VMD Tcl script that builds the backbone (N, CA, C; Angstrom):
set m [mol new atoms 246]
animate dup $m
set s [atomselect $m all]
$s set {name element resname resid chain x y z} {
  {N N MET 1 A 58.360 113.170 132.467}
  {CA C MET 1 A 57.912 114.083 133.502}
  {C C MET 1 A 56.817 113.386 134.298}
  {N N ASN 2 A 56.854 113.506 135.618}
  {CA C ASN 2 A 55.825 112.815 136.387}
  {C C ASN 2 A 54.527 113.627 136.389}
  {N N PRO 3 A 53.385 112.977 136.611}
  {CA C PRO 3 A 52.078 113.647 136.520}
  {C C PRO 3 A 51.918 114.806 137.499}
  {N N ASP 4 A 52.510 114.709 138.703}
  {CA C ASP 4 A 52.383 115.796 139.672}
  {C C ASP 4 A 53.053 117.066 139.167}
  {N N THR 5 A 54.208 116.930 138.552}
  {CA C THR 5 A 54.924 118.088 138.007}
  {C C THR 5 A 54.139 118.705 136.864}
  {N N MET 6 A 53.564 117.864 136.002}
  {CA C MET 6 A 52.781 118.387 134.885}
  {C C MET 6 A 51.593 119.187 135.378}
  {N N THR 7 A 50.937 118.726 136.403}
  {CA C THR 7 A 49.769 119.419 136.935}
  {C C THR 7 A 50.149 120.810 137.405}
  {N N GLN 8 A 51.316 120.953 138.004}
  {CA C GLN 8 A 51.757 122.251 138.489}
  {C C GLN 8 A 52.063 123.198 137.344}
  {N N GLN 9 A 52.515 122.699 136.208}
  {CA C GLN 9 A 52.915 123.549 135.093}
  {C C GLN 9 A 51.781 123.818 134.116}
  {N N GLN 10 A 50.683 123.092 134.215}
  {CA C GLN 10 A 49.598 123.257 133.267}
  {C C GLN 10 A 48.391 123.876 133.940}
  {N N SER 11 A 47.636 124.640 133.179}
  {CA C SER 11 A 46.394 125.147 133.724}
  {C C SER 11 A 45.391 124.013 133.699}
  {N N SER 12 A 44.451 124.035 134.595}
  {CA C SER 12 A 43.513 122.932 134.683}
  {C C SER 12 A 42.481 122.960 133.565}
  {N N SER 13 A 42.141 124.134 133.038}
  {CA C SER 13 A 41.082 124.197 132.043}
  {C C SER 13 A 41.563 123.861 130.633}
  {N N SER 14 A 42.719 124.371 130.222}
  {CA C SER 14 A 43.125 124.168 128.835}
  {C C SER 14 A 44.186 123.096 128.657}
  {N N GLY 15 A 44.885 122.734 129.731}
  {CA C GLY 15 A 45.920 121.725 129.617}
  {C C GLY 15 A 47.196 122.256 129.014}
  {N N THR 16 A 47.342 123.563 128.911}
  {CA C THR 16 A 48.553 124.143 128.353}
  {C C THR 16 A 49.348 124.847 129.435}
  {N N SER 17 A 50.574 125.117 129.130}
  {CA C SER 17 A 51.464 125.765 130.078}
  {C C SER 17 A 51.029 127.190 130.358}
  {N N ARG 18 A 51.232 127.652 131.584}
  {CA C ARG 18 A 50.915 129.027 131.943}
  {C C ARG 18 A 52.165 129.887 131.900}
  {N N ARG 19 A 53.230 129.346 131.344}
  {CA C ARG 19 A 54.499 130.064 131.293}
  {C C ARG 19 A 54.832 130.438 129.864}
  {N N GLY 20 A 55.686 131.423 129.714}
  {CA C GLY 20 A 56.210 131.742 128.399}
  {C C GLY 20 A 55.485 132.856 127.679}
  {N N PHE 21 A 56.095 133.272 126.598}
  {CA C PHE 21 A 55.631 134.410 125.807}
  {C C PHE 21 A 54.213 134.199 125.280}
  {N N ALA 22 A 53.943 133.024 124.749}
  {CA C ALA 22 A 52.647 132.760 124.129}
  {C C ALA 22 A 51.497 132.785 125.129}
  {N N SER 23 A 51.777 132.549 126.395}
  {CA C SER 23 A 50.707 132.530 127.382}
  {C C SER 23 A 50.389 133.921 127.927}
  {N N MET 24 A 51.207 134.921 127.573}
  {CA C MET 24 A 50.966 136.288 128.043}
  {C C MET 24 A 49.810 136.907 127.269}
  {N N ASP 25 A 49.185 137.920 127.865}
  {CA C ASP 25 A 48.142 138.600 127.112}
  {C C ASP 25 A 48.777 139.369 125.953}
  {N N LYS 26 A 47.976 139.652 124.950}
  {CA C LYS 26 A 48.483 140.237 123.702}
  {C C LYS 26 A 49.164 141.584 123.932}
  {N N GLU 27 A 48.670 142.382 124.845}
  {CA C GLU 27 A 49.270 143.696 125.099}
  {C C GLU 27 A 50.672 143.559 125.681}
  {N N LYS 28 A 50.863 142.595 126.580}
  {CA C LYS 28 A 52.182 142.358 127.170}
  {C C LYS 28 A 53.153 141.842 126.109}
  {N N GLN 29 A 52.696 140.935 125.247}
  {CA C GLN 29 A 53.531 140.433 124.157}
  {C C GLN 29 A 53.970 141.590 123.263}
  {N N ARG 30 A 53.033 142.452 122.946}
  {CA C ARG 30 A 53.307 143.592 122.068}
  {C C ARG 30 A 54.346 144.527 122.679}
  {N N GLU 31 A 54.215 144.756 123.980}
  {CA C GLU 31 A 55.151 145.628 124.698}
  {C C GLU 31 A 56.577 145.056 124.652}
  {N N ILE 32 A 56.698 143.767 124.919}
  {CA C ILE 32 A 58.012 143.122 124.918}
  {C C ILE 32 A 58.608 143.103 123.509}
  {N N ALA 33 A 57.793 142.762 122.519}
  {CA C ALA 33 A 58.273 142.724 121.137}
  {C C ALA 33 A 58.714 144.111 120.679}
  {N N SER 34 A 57.999 145.127 121.100}
  {CA C SER 34 A 58.355 146.498 120.734}
  {C C SER 34 A 59.721 146.874 121.300}
  {N N LYS 35 A 59.953 146.500 122.541}
  {CA C LYS 35 A 61.263 146.778 123.155}
  {C C LYS 35 A 62.379 146.072 122.382}
  {N N GLY 36 A 62.136 144.843 121.969}
  {CA C GLY 36 A 63.139 144.101 121.208}
  {C C GLY 36 A 63.425 144.748 119.872}
  {N N GLY 37 A 62.382 145.193 119.206}
  {CA C GLY 37 A 62.559 145.853 117.916}
  {C C GLY 37 A 63.324 147.156 118.046}
  {N N LYS 38 A 62.985 147.936 119.072}
  {CA C LYS 38 A 63.680 149.212 119.293}
  {C C LYS 38 A 65.157 148.972 119.606}
  {N N ALA 39 A 65.438 147.949 120.408}
  {CA C ALA 39 A 66.823 147.629 120.767}
  {C C ALA 39 A 67.612 147.199 119.530}
  {N N ALA 40 A 67.001 146.389 118.673}
  {CA C ALA 40 A 67.682 145.921 117.467}
  {C C ALA 40 A 67.983 147.083 116.527}
  {N N HIS 41 A 67.046 147.996 116.397}
  {CA C HIS 41 A 67.283 149.158 115.533}
  {C C HIS 41 A 68.380 150.044 116.119}
  {N N ALA 42 A 68.353 150.228 117.433}
  {CA C ALA 42 A 69.374 151.058 118.085}
  {C C ALA 42 A 70.760 150.438 117.926}
  {N N LYS 43 A 70.809 149.119 117.986}
  {CA C LYS 43 A 72.083 148.403 117.872}
  {C C LYS 43 A 72.553 148.320 116.412}
  {N N GLY 44 A 71.621 148.488 115.495}
  {CA C GLY 44 A 71.954 148.409 114.079}
  {C C GLY 44 A 71.874 147.016 113.504}
  {N N THR 45 A 71.248 146.095 114.219}
  {CA C THR 45 A 71.160 144.711 113.741}
  {C C THR 45 A 69.790 144.373 113.165}
  {N N ALA 46 A 68.858 145.318 113.192}
  {CA C ALA 46 A 67.517 145.061 112.666}
  {C C ALA 46 A 67.548 145.064 111.143}
  {N N HIS 47 A 66.763 144.193 110.550}
  {CA C HIS 47 A 66.695 144.154 109.089}
  {C C HIS 47 A 65.501 144.978 108.638}
  {N N GLU 48 A 65.715 145.844 107.695}
  {CA C GLU 48 A 64.623 146.593 107.094}
  {C C GLU 48 A 64.542 146.193 105.635}
  {N N PHE 49 A 63.363 145.741 105.233}
  {CA C PHE 49 A 63.167 145.304 103.860}
  {C C PHE 49 A 63.207 146.488 102.905}
  {N N THR 50 A 63.881 146.289 101.791}
  {CA C THR 50 A 63.779 147.250 100.695}
  {C C THR 50 A 62.462 146.941 99.985}
  {N N PRO 51 A 61.953 147.862 99.192}
  {CA C PRO 51 A 60.713 147.562 98.461}
  {C C PRO 51 A 60.835 146.300 97.596}
  {N N GLU 52 A 62.003 146.081 97.024}
  {CA C GLU 52 A 62.203 144.893 96.183}
  {C C GLU 52 A 62.159 143.611 97.020}
  {N N GLU 53 A 62.812 143.637 98.190}
  {CA C GLU 53 A 62.791 142.455 99.068}
  {C C GLU 53 A 61.374 142.168 99.543}
  {N N ALA 54 A 60.643 143.201 99.897}
  {CA C ALA 54 A 59.270 143.027 100.367}
  {C C ALA 54 A 58.399 142.443 99.261}
  {N N ARG 55 A 58.563 142.933 98.060}
  {CA C ARG 55 A 57.795 142.437 96.914}
  {C C ARG 55 A 58.081 140.960 96.679}
  {N N GLU 56 A 59.354 140.586 96.722}
  {CA C GLU 56 A 59.743 139.191 96.502}
  {C C GLU 56 A 59.205 138.284 97.611}
  {N N ALA 57 A 59.287 138.733 98.850}
  {CA C ALA 57 A 58.770 137.941 99.972}
  {C C ALA 57 A 57.264 137.745 99.832}
  {N N GLY 58 A 56.550 138.785 99.463}
  {CA C GLY 58 A 55.103 138.683 99.259}
  {C C GLY 58 A 54.752 137.745 98.124}
  {N N ARG 59 A 55.526 137.807 97.061}
  {CA C ARG 59 A 55.297 136.926 95.914}
  {C C ARG 59 A 55.481 135.465 96.315}
  {N N LYS 60 A 56.571 135.186 97.044}
  {CA C LYS 60 A 56.842 133.809 97.475}
  {C C LYS 60 A 55.746 133.304 98.412}
  {N N GLY 61 A 55.349 134.136 99.359}
  {CA C GLY 61 A 54.290 133.734 100.294}
  {C C GLY 61 A 52.986 133.476 99.579}
  {N N GLY 62 A 52.655 134.338 98.627}
  {CA C GLY 62 A 51.432 134.162 97.857}
  {C C GLY 62 A 51.443 132.881 97.048}
  {N N MET 63 A 52.597 132.541 96.492}
  {CA C MET 63 A 52.706 131.311 95.705}
  {C C MET 63 A 52.490 130.084 96.583}
  {N N VAL 64 A 53.061 130.094 97.775}
  {CA C VAL 64 A 52.924 128.952 98.683}
  {C C VAL 64 A 51.476 128.790 99.127}
  {N N VAL 65 A 50.857 129.887 99.533}
  {CA C VAL 65 A 49.475 129.837 100.012}
  {C C VAL 65 A 48.535 129.397 98.889}
  {N N SER 66 A 48.744 129.920 97.695}
  {CA C SER 66 A 47.824 129.626 96.599}
  {C C SER 66 A 47.913 128.187 96.114}
  {N N GLN 67 A 48.935 127.446 96.502}
  {CA C GLN 67 A 49.042 126.040 96.121}
  {C C GLN 67 A 48.004 125.193 96.838}
  {N N ASN 68 A 47.509 125.664 97.967}
  {CA C ASN 68 A 46.491 124.936 98.724}
  {C C ASN 68 A 45.125 125.441 98.267}
  {N N ARG 69 A 44.522 124.763 97.320}
  {CA C ARG 69 A 43.272 125.222 96.706}
  {C C ARG 69 A 42.129 125.268 97.716}
  {N N GLU 70 A 42.107 124.337 98.650}
  {CA C GLU 70 A 41.042 124.331 99.655}
  {C C GLU 70 A 41.137 125.577 100.538}
  {N N HIS 71 A 42.360 125.910 100.926}
  {CA C HIS 71 A 42.576 127.111 101.744}
  {C C HIS 71 A 42.163 128.365 100.978}
  {N N MET 72 A 42.519 128.437 99.698}
  {CA C MET 72 A 42.156 129.598 98.885}
  {C C MET 72 A 40.641 129.707 98.741}
  {N N ALA 73 A 39.955 128.578 98.616}
  {CA C ALA 73 A 38.496 128.589 98.515}
  {C C ALA 73 A 37.884 129.117 99.804}
  {N N THR 74 A 38.447 128.713 100.926}
  {CA C THR 74 A 37.973 129.196 102.234}
  {C C THR 74 A 38.163 130.708 102.348}
  {N N ILE 75 A 39.315 131.184 101.944}
  {CA C ILE 75 A 39.591 132.619 101.975}
  {C C ILE 75 A 38.574 133.358 101.088}
  {N N GLY 76 A 38.317 132.831 99.922}
  {CA C GLY 76 A 37.371 133.455 99.000}
  {C C GLY 76 A 35.966 133.515 99.578}
  {N N ARG 77 A 35.544 132.425 100.213}
  {CA C ARG 77 A 34.211 132.420 100.822}
  {C C ARG 77 A 34.114 133.439 101.945}
  {N N GLU 78 A 35.147 133.554 102.763}
  {CA C GLU 78 A 35.156 134.518 103.873}
  {C C GLU 78 A 35.140 135.945 103.339}
  {N N GLY 79 A 35.901 136.187 102.289}
  {CA C GLY 79 A 35.953 137.522 101.709}
  {C C GLY 79 A 34.611 137.954 101.136}
  {N N GLY 80 A 33.872 137.015 100.616}
  {CA C GLY 80 A 32.567 137.311 100.044}
  {C C GLY 80 A 31.517 137.691 101.075}
  {N N LYS 81 A 31.763 137.354 102.328}
  {CA C LYS 81 A 30.794 137.636 103.397}
  {C C LYS 81 A 30.883 139.081 103.893}
  {N N LYS 82 A 32.012 139.736 103.640}
  {CA C LYS 82 A 32.215 141.059 104.225}
  {C C LYS 82 A 31.663 142.165 103.384}
}
mol reanalyze $m
mol bondsrecalc $m
mol representation Tube
mol addrep $m
């Protein structure tokens, strides 16, 4: 990509793109995501976790996160401040 094109697509202060979902404000993202969720449920293609599936997903996520001892220590220190 040539430098002139990049300048047009990037903001001058942060150097990131001003386009796309991630660049929208949080309220706009939430509005769009809500519409998508409602459409998926109406269509019948949305997945709803059973309590067992949710429990298993939480267990797996917890196991992965807890393997990083430095991250867990950081979480513990932050929790102690509140």
